[in-house]
DSSP file (Angstrom, degrees, kcal/mol; ACC not computed):
  #  RESIDUE AA STRUCTURE BP1 BP2  ACC     N-H-->O    O-->H-N    N-H-->O    O-->H-N    TCO  KAPPA ALPHA  PHI   PSI    X-CA   Y-CA   Z-CA
    1    1 A M              0   0    0      0, 0.0     2,-0.3     0, 0.0    29,-0.1   0.000 360.0 360.0 360.0 132.2   29.4    4.4   -6.5
    2    2 A E        -     0   0    0      1,-0.0    25,-0.1    28,-0.0    24,-0.0  -0.654 360.0-130.4 -82.3 136.7   27.7    7.8   -6.1
    3    3 A V        -     0   0    0     -2,-0.3     2,-0.3    20,-0.2    34,-0.1  -0.741  22.3-115.4 -87.6 127.7   25.9    9.1   -9.1
    4    4 A P        -     0   0    0      0, 0.0    35,-2.2     0, 0.0     2,-0.4  -0.479  47.4-168.6 -59.6 122.9   26.7   12.6  -10.2
    5    5 A L  E     -a   39   0A   0     -2,-0.3     2,-0.4    33,-0.2    35,-0.2  -0.922  25.6-175.0-128.0 139.8   23.3   14.3   -9.6
    6    6 A Q  E     -a   40   0A   0     33,-2.1    35,-3.0    -2,-0.4     2,-0.5  -0.989   9.8-167.2-131.3 123.7   21.7   17.6  -10.5
    7    7 A V  E     -a   41   0A   0     -2,-0.4     2,-0.4    33,-0.2    35,-0.2  -0.958   4.2-171.2-114.7 127.7   18.2   18.6   -9.3
    8    8 A T  E     -a   42   0A   0     33,-2.9    35,-2.9    -2,-0.5     2,-0.4  -0.954   7.7-155.8-120.2 135.6   16.3   21.5  -10.7
    9    9 A Y  E     -a   43   0A   0     -2,-0.4     2,-0.4    33,-0.2    35,-0.2  -0.903   8.2-168.1-109.6 135.6   13.0   23.0   -9.3
   10   10 A R  E    S-a   44   0A   0     33,-2.8    35,-2.8    -2,-0.4    -2,-0.0  -0.990  71.0  -1.2-126.3 130.0   10.7   24.9  -11.6
   11   11 A G  S    S+     0   0    0     -2,-0.4    -1,-0.1    33,-0.2    33,-0.1   0.664 122.0  67.0  72.3  16.7    7.8   27.0  -10.3
   12   12 A M  S    S-     0   0    0     31,-0.1    -1,-0.1    33,-0.1     3,-0.1  -0.981  88.1 -99.0-160.0 156.5    8.4   26.0   -6.7
   13   13 A P        -     0   0    0      0, 0.0    -3,-0.1     0, 0.0     0, 0.0  -0.480  54.3 -89.1 -77.0 153.2   11.1   26.6   -4.1
   14   14 A P        -     0   0    0      0, 0.0     2,-0.5     0, 0.0    -6,-0.0  -0.320  39.4-148.1 -60.2 147.3   13.7   23.8   -3.6
   15   15 A S     >  -     0   0    0      1,-0.1     4,-2.7    -3,-0.1     5,-0.2  -0.983  10.9-158.0-122.1 120.8   12.7   21.2   -1.0
   16   16 A E  H  > S+     0   0    0     -2,-0.5     4,-2.6     2,-0.2     5,-0.2   0.897  97.2  52.1 -62.8 -40.7   15.4   19.5    1.1
   17   17 A A  H  > S+     0   0    0      2,-0.2     4,-1.8     1,-0.2    -1,-0.2   0.908 112.2  44.6 -63.6 -41.4   13.0   16.5    1.8
   18   18 A L  H  > S+     0   0    0      2,-0.2     4,-2.3     1,-0.2    -2,-0.2   0.885 111.9  52.2 -70.1 -39.4   12.3   16.1   -1.9
   19   19 A S  H  X S+     0   0    0     -4,-2.7     4,-2.7     2,-0.2    -2,-0.2   0.910 108.4  52.0 -63.6 -40.2   16.0   16.4   -2.9
   20   20 A D  H  X S+     0   0    0     -4,-2.6     4,-2.4     1,-0.2    -1,-0.2   0.922 109.1  50.1 -58.4 -43.7   16.8   13.7   -0.3
   21   21 A R  H  X S+     0   0    0     -4,-1.8     4,-2.2     2,-0.2    -1,-0.2   0.912 110.5  49.4 -60.5 -43.1   14.2   11.5   -1.8
   22   22 A V  H  X S+     0   0    0     -4,-2.3     4,-2.9     1,-0.2     5,-0.2   0.927 110.0  51.6 -64.6 -44.4   15.7   12.1   -5.3
   23   23 A R  H  X S+     0   0    0     -4,-2.7     4,-2.3     2,-0.2    -2,-0.2   0.914 109.0  50.8 -56.4 -44.4   19.2   11.3   -4.0
   24   24 A E  H  X S+     0   0    0     -4,-2.4     4,-1.6     1,-0.2    -1,-0.2   0.934 113.5  44.5 -61.1 -46.0   18.0    8.0   -2.5
   25   25 A H  H  X S+     0   0    0     -4,-2.2     4,-1.0     1,-0.2    -2,-0.2   0.918 111.9  52.1 -64.7 -43.2   16.4    7.0   -5.7
   26   26 A A  H >< S+     0   0    0     -4,-2.9     3,-0.5     1,-0.2     4,-0.4   0.880 106.8  53.7 -61.8 -38.5   19.4    8.0   -7.8
   27   27 A A  H >< S+     0   0    0     -4,-2.3     3,-1.0     1,-0.2    -1,-0.2   0.873 105.7  53.9 -64.5 -36.5   21.7    6.0   -5.7
   28   28 A K  H >< S+     0   0    0     -4,-1.6     3,-1.9     1,-0.2     4,-0.3   0.718  88.9  78.3 -70.0 -21.0   19.6    2.9   -6.2
   29   29 A L  G XX S+     0   0    0     -4,-1.0     3,-1.9    -3,-0.5     4,-1.3   0.796  79.6  70.8 -59.9 -25.6   19.8    3.3  -10.0
   30   30 A T  G <4 S+     0   0    0     -3,-1.0    -1,-0.3    -4,-0.4    -2,-0.2   0.719  87.1  64.3 -66.0 -18.2   23.3    1.8   -9.9
   31   31 A T  G <4 S+     0   0    0     -3,-1.9    -1,-0.3     1,-0.2    -2,-0.2   0.691 107.4  42.9 -75.2 -17.2   21.8   -1.6   -9.0
   32   32 A F  T <4 S+     0   0    0     -3,-1.9     2,-0.3    -4,-0.3    70,-0.2   0.671 126.1  23.8 -98.7 -23.3   20.1   -1.5  -12.5
   33   33 A H     <  -     0   0    0     -4,-1.3     3,-0.4     1,-0.1    -1,-0.3  -0.974  64.5-149.4-148.4 129.5   23.0   -0.3  -14.5
   34   34 A R  S    S+     0   0    0     -2,-0.3     2,-0.4     1,-0.2    -1,-0.1   0.794  87.1  44.0 -72.0 -30.5   26.7   -0.5  -13.7
   35   35 A R        +     0   0    0     30,-0.1     2,-0.6     2,-0.0    -1,-0.2  -0.574  62.6 165.4-123.8  70.9   28.0    2.6  -15.4
   36   36 A I        -     0   0    0     -2,-0.4    28,-0.2    -3,-0.4     3,-0.1  -0.739  12.2-174.4 -86.1 123.8   25.9    5.7  -14.8
   37   37 A L        -     0   0    0     26,-3.0     2,-0.3    -2,-0.6    27,-0.2   0.738  62.4 -18.8 -90.1 -25.3   27.8    8.8  -15.7
   38   38 A G  E     - B   0  63A   0     25,-1.3    25,-2.6   -35,-0.1     2,-0.4  -0.971  49.0-147.6-175.5 161.6   25.2   11.3  -14.5
   39   39 A C  E     -aB   5  62A   0    -35,-2.2   -33,-2.1    -2,-0.3     2,-0.4  -0.972   8.6-170.6-146.3 124.4   21.6   12.0  -13.6
   40   40 A K  E     -aB   6  61A   0     21,-2.8    21,-3.1    -2,-0.4     2,-0.4  -0.964   6.7-170.7-116.7 133.7   19.6   15.2  -14.0
   41   41 A V  E     -aB   7  60A   0    -35,-3.0   -33,-2.9    -2,-0.4     2,-0.5  -0.988   3.6-168.6-126.0 129.5   16.2   15.5  -12.4
   42   42 A A  E     -aB   8  59A   0     17,-2.4    17,-2.3    -2,-0.4     2,-0.5  -0.978   2.5-168.7-117.3 127.0   13.8   18.4  -13.1
   43   43 A I  E     -aB   9  58A   0    -35,-2.9   -33,-2.8    -2,-0.5     2,-0.5  -0.967   5.5-169.2-118.0 119.7   10.7   18.8  -10.9
   44   44 A E  E     -aB  10  57A   0     13,-3.2    13,-2.3    -2,-0.5   -33,-0.2  -0.929  15.8-134.4-117.2 128.5    8.0   21.3  -12.1
   45   45 A A        -     0   0    0    -35,-2.8    10,-0.1    -2,-0.5    11,-0.1  -0.366  39.0 -88.4 -72.9 154.4    5.2   22.5   -9.9
   46   46 A P        -     0   0    0      0, 0.0    -1,-0.1     0, 0.0    10,-0.1  -0.312  48.3-101.0 -60.1 148.2    1.6   22.5  -11.4
   47   47 A S    >   -     0   0    0      8,-0.2     3,-1.5     1,-0.1     7,-0.1  -0.513  21.5-136.3 -67.5 133.8    0.7   25.7  -13.2
   48   48 A P  T 3  S+     0   0    0      0, 0.0    -1,-0.1     0, 0.0     5,-0.1   0.600  99.7  71.6 -68.1  -7.5   -1.5   27.9  -11.0
   49   49 A H  T 3   +     0   0    0      4,-0.0     2,-0.2     2,-0.0    -2,-0.0   0.577  68.8 108.8 -86.7  -9.7   -3.7   28.5  -14.0
   50   50 A H    X   -     0   0    0     -3,-1.5     3,-0.5     1,-0.1     4,-0.2  -0.487  62.1-148.4 -66.1 135.5   -5.1   24.9  -14.0
   51   51 A R  T 3  S+     0   0    0      1,-0.2    -1,-0.1    -2,-0.2     3,-0.1   0.854  92.3  33.7 -74.2 -36.7   -8.8   25.0  -13.0
   52   52 A H  T 3  S-     0   0    0      1,-0.3    -1,-0.2     0, 0.0    -2,-0.1   0.031 125.2 -83.2-112.2  25.1   -8.9   21.6  -11.3
   53   53 A G    <   -     0   0    0     -3,-0.5    -1,-0.3    -6,-0.1    -2,-0.1   0.352  48.5-120.5  82.8 140.8   -5.4   21.5   -9.9
   54   54 A G        -     0   0    0     -4,-0.2     2,-0.4    -7,-0.1    -9,-0.0  -0.296  18.2-110.3-105.8-168.9   -2.4   20.3  -11.9
   55   55 A H        -     0   0    0    -10,-0.1    26,-0.3    -2,-0.1     2,-0.2  -0.933  28.6-108.2-124.1 146.2    0.1   17.6  -11.6
   56   56 A F        -     0   0    0     24,-4.5     2,-0.5    -2,-0.4   -11,-0.2  -0.535  30.9-145.2 -68.8 138.2    3.7   17.7  -10.8
   57   57 A R  E     -B   44   0A   0    -13,-2.3   -13,-3.2    -2,-0.2     2,-0.4  -0.929  17.7-175.2-108.4 130.7    5.9   17.0  -13.8
   58   58 A V  E     -B   43   0A   0     -2,-0.5    15,-1.6   -15,-0.2     2,-0.4  -0.986   4.5-173.4-126.9 133.4    9.1   15.1  -13.2
   59   59 A R  E     -BC  42  72A   0    -17,-2.3   -17,-2.4    -2,-0.4     2,-0.5  -0.994   3.9-166.2-128.2 134.4   11.8   14.3  -15.8
   60   60 A V  E     -BC  41  71A   0     11,-3.4    11,-2.7    -2,-0.4     2,-0.6  -0.980   1.0-169.3-121.4 124.0   14.8   12.2  -15.2
   61   61 A D  E     -BC  40  70A   0    -21,-3.1   -21,-2.8    -2,-0.5     2,-0.5  -0.963   7.7-171.4-111.5 120.9   17.7   12.2  -17.7
   62   62 A V  E     -BC  39  69A   0      7,-3.1     7,-3.3    -2,-0.6     2,-0.6  -0.960   8.8-153.1-117.1 123.5   20.2    9.4  -17.0
   63   63 A V  E     +BC  38  68A   0    -25,-2.6   -26,-3.0    -2,-0.5   -25,-1.3  -0.860  21.1 166.7-100.3 124.3   23.5    9.4  -18.9
   64   64 A V  E >   - C   0  67A   0      3,-2.4     3,-2.3    -2,-0.6   -28,-0.2  -0.846  53.8 -66.5-124.6 163.4   25.2    6.0  -19.5
   65   65 A P  T 3  S+     0   0    0      0, 0.0   -30,-0.1     0, 0.0     3,-0.1  -0.310 122.6   1.2 -54.5 121.4   28.1    5.3  -21.9
   66   66 A G  T 3  S+     0   0    0     -2,-0.1     2,-0.3     1,-0.1    -3,-0.0   0.473 125.9  60.2  82.5   2.3   26.7    5.7  -25.4
   67   67 A A  E <   -C   64   0A   0     -3,-2.3    -3,-2.4     2,-0.0     2,-0.5  -0.997  57.4-149.0-158.4 151.8   23.2    6.7  -24.5
   68   68 A E  E     -C   63   0A   0     -2,-0.3     2,-0.5    -5,-0.2    -5,-0.2  -0.987  23.9-157.0-122.1 118.7   21.0    9.3  -22.6
   69   69 A L  E     -C   62   0A   0     -7,-3.3    -7,-3.1    -2,-0.5     2,-0.5  -0.854   7.0-164.8-101.6 126.5   17.9    7.7  -21.2
   70   70 A V  E     +C   61   0A   0     -2,-0.5     2,-0.4    -9,-0.2    -9,-0.2  -0.945  10.8 174.2-118.2 126.8   15.0   10.1  -20.6
   71   71 A V  E     +C   60   0A   0    -11,-2.7   -11,-3.4    -2,-0.5     2,-0.3  -0.995   6.6 166.4-131.0 136.1   11.9    9.2  -18.4
   72   72 A S  E     -C   59   0A   0     -2,-0.4     3,-0.3   -13,-0.2   -13,-0.2  -0.939  41.2-130.5-141.1 167.3    9.1   11.6  -17.4
   73   73 A N  S >  S+     0   0    0    -15,-1.6     3,-1.1    -2,-0.3     6,-0.1   0.156  72.5 115.5-101.2  18.2    5.7   11.4  -16.0
   74   74 A H  T 3  S+     0   0    0    -16,-0.3     3,-0.3     1,-0.3    -1,-0.2   0.854  83.5  37.9 -55.2 -37.1    4.2   13.6  -18.7
   75   75 A D  T 3  S+     0   0    0     -3,-0.3    -1,-0.3     1,-0.2     2,-0.1   0.492 113.0  57.3 -93.4  -3.5    2.0   10.7  -20.0
   76   76 A T    X   +     0   0    0     -3,-1.1     3,-1.6     1,-0.1     4,-0.2  -0.460  62.4 162.9-123.9  59.5    1.2    9.2  -16.6
   77   77 A S  G >   +     0   0    0     -3,-0.3     3,-2.8     1,-0.3     4,-0.2   0.744  59.9  75.2 -54.1 -32.7   -0.4   12.2  -14.8
   78   78 A P  G >  S+     0   0    0      0, 0.0     3,-0.7     0, 0.0    -1,-0.3   0.818  95.0  52.8 -55.3 -29.2   -2.2   10.3  -12.0
   79   79 A I  G <  S+     0   0    0     -3,-1.6     3,-0.4     1,-0.2    10,-0.2   0.546  98.4  69.8 -81.2  -3.4    1.2    9.8  -10.2
   80   80 A G  G <   +     0   0    0     -3,-2.8   -24,-4.5    -4,-0.2    -1,-0.2   0.386  63.5  94.5 -98.5   6.3    1.8   13.5  -10.4
   81   81 A E  S <  S+     0   0    0     -3,-0.7     2,-0.4   -26,-0.3    -1,-0.2   0.782  93.3  38.2 -67.4 -26.1   -0.7   14.9   -7.9
   82   82 A D  S  > S-     0   0    0     -3,-0.4     4,-2.6     1,-0.1     5,-0.2  -0.983  80.8-135.5-124.8 135.1    1.9   14.9   -5.1
   83   83 A A  H  > S+     0   0    0     -2,-0.4     4,-2.2     1,-0.2     5,-0.2   0.890 105.8  48.8 -61.4 -40.2    5.6   15.7   -5.7
   84   84 A H  H  > S+     0   0    0      1,-0.2     4,-2.4     2,-0.2    -1,-0.2   0.895 112.8  47.1 -67.4 -39.1    6.9   12.8   -3.7
   85   85 A A  H  > S+     0   0    0      2,-0.2     4,-2.5     1,-0.2    -2,-0.2   0.881 111.1  53.3 -67.6 -37.6    4.6   10.3   -5.5
   86   86 A A  H  X S+     0   0    0     -4,-2.6     4,-2.3     2,-0.2    -2,-0.2   0.930 110.3  46.6 -62.4 -45.1    5.6   11.8   -8.8
   87   87 A V  H  X S+     0   0    0     -4,-2.2     4,-2.4     2,-0.2     5,-0.2   0.934 112.7  49.7 -60.9 -49.3    9.3   11.4   -8.0
   88   88 A D  H  X S+     0   0    0     -4,-2.4     4,-1.8     1,-0.2    -2,-0.2   0.910 112.1  48.0 -59.0 -44.1    8.7    7.8   -6.8
   89   89 A G  H  X S+     0   0    0     -4,-2.5     4,-2.1   -10,-0.2    -1,-0.2   0.905 111.8  48.3 -64.5 -43.6    6.8    6.9  -10.0
   90   90 A V  H  X S+     0   0    0     -4,-2.3     4,-2.8     1,-0.2    -1,-0.2   0.913 112.2  48.7 -67.2 -41.2    9.3    8.4  -12.4
   91   91 A F  H  X S+     0   0    0     -4,-2.4     4,-2.4     2,-0.2    -1,-0.2   0.848 107.1  55.9 -69.3 -31.7   12.2    6.6  -10.7
   92   92 A K  H  X S+     0   0    0     -4,-1.8     4,-1.6    -5,-0.2    -1,-0.2   0.947 112.4  43.0 -61.9 -45.6   10.3    3.3  -10.8
   93   93 A N  H  X S+     0   0    0     -4,-2.1     4,-2.4     1,-0.2    -2,-0.2   0.898 111.7  54.2 -64.7 -39.6   10.0    3.8  -14.6
   94   94 A A  H  X S+     0   0    0     -4,-2.8     4,-2.6     1,-0.2    -1,-0.2   0.874 105.4  54.3 -63.0 -37.6   13.6    4.9  -14.8
   95   95 A S  H  X S+     0   0    0     -4,-2.4     4,-2.4     2,-0.2    -1,-0.2   0.922 109.6  46.7 -59.5 -45.0   14.7    1.7  -13.0
   96   96 A R  H  X S+     0   0    0     -4,-1.6     4,-2.5     2,-0.2    -2,-0.2   0.920 112.6  49.2 -64.6 -44.5   12.9   -0.4  -15.6
   97   97 A V  H  X S+     0   0    0     -4,-2.4     4,-2.3     1,-0.2    -2,-0.2   0.916 113.4  47.6 -62.3 -43.6   14.3    1.6  -18.5
   98   98 A L  H  X S+     0   0    0     -4,-2.6     4,-2.7     2,-0.2    -1,-0.2   0.900 111.1  50.0 -63.9 -42.9   17.9    1.3  -17.1
   99   99 A R  H  X S+     0   0    0     -4,-2.4     4,-2.1     1,-0.2    -2,-0.2   0.919 112.6  47.8 -64.6 -41.7   17.5   -2.5  -16.4
  100  100 A D  H  X S+     0   0    0     -4,-2.5     4,-2.1     2,-0.2    -2,-0.2   0.902 111.9  49.6 -63.6 -41.3   16.2   -3.0  -20.0
  101  101 A H  H  X S+     0   0    0     -4,-2.3     4,-2.3     1,-0.2    -2,-0.2   0.911 110.1  50.4 -66.0 -41.1   19.1   -1.0  -21.4
  102  102 A Q  H  X S+     0   0    0     -4,-2.7     4,-2.6   -70,-0.2    -1,-0.2   0.902 109.2  51.8 -64.7 -40.5   21.7   -2.9  -19.4
  103  103 A K  H  X S+     0   0    0     -4,-2.1     4,-2.4     2,-0.2    -1,-0.2   0.902 109.8  49.3 -60.0 -42.7   20.2   -6.2  -20.6
  104  104 A K  H  X S+     0   0    0     -4,-2.1     4,-2.5     2,-0.2    -2,-0.2   0.915 111.6  48.5 -62.1 -43.7   20.5   -5.0  -24.2
  105  105 A Q  H  X S+     0   0    0     -4,-2.3     4,-2.2     1,-0.2    -2,-0.2   0.921 112.3  49.0 -66.8 -43.0   24.1   -4.0  -23.7
  106  106 A D  H  X S+     0   0    0     -4,-2.6     4,-1.3     1,-0.2    -1,-0.2   0.907 112.7  47.8 -62.2 -41.7   24.9   -7.4  -22.1
  107  107 A T  H  X S+     0   0    0     -4,-2.4     4,-1.7     1,-0.2    -1,-0.2   0.887 109.7  53.1 -65.7 -40.8   23.3   -9.2  -24.9
  108  108 A K  H  < S+     0   0    0     -4,-2.5    -2,-0.2     1,-0.2    -1,-0.2   0.900 110.8  46.5 -61.3 -43.0   25.1   -7.1  -27.5
  109  109 A H  H  < S+     0   0    0     -4,-2.2    -1,-0.2     1,-0.2    -2,-0.2   0.718 110.1  54.0 -75.4 -22.5   28.5   -7.9  -25.9
  110  110 A E  H  <        0   0    0     -4,-1.3    -1,-0.2     1,-0.2    -2,-0.2   0.856 360.0 360.0 -76.8 -35.3   27.8  -11.6  -25.6
  111  111 A G     <        0   0    0     -4,-1.7    -1,-0.2    -5,-0.1    -2,-0.2   0.431 360.0 360.0 -88.1 360.0   26.9  -12.0  -29.3
């Protein structure tokens, strides 16, 4: 099943290579949760005002029945120095969050 996906770029021009990477990661999310209704990804370039170089900020909002799960790399800056690495890191965390959410849902329906 293809996940409805929206990718937004802030402070940088859209990148087809980065969008392709996001699409690949979003498609894999369905292996961690069966009913994903939508996925929004925001990729923000580092501010040019940072003195020592900034980090890319990536936020993933995944909508599933009854919940919206939000994962970002705001607190894990080391993965944000490269846009591709930032996307990879956030989707790794999103996969974990989705897997945990699915387990909770399964447990709730069993009991």
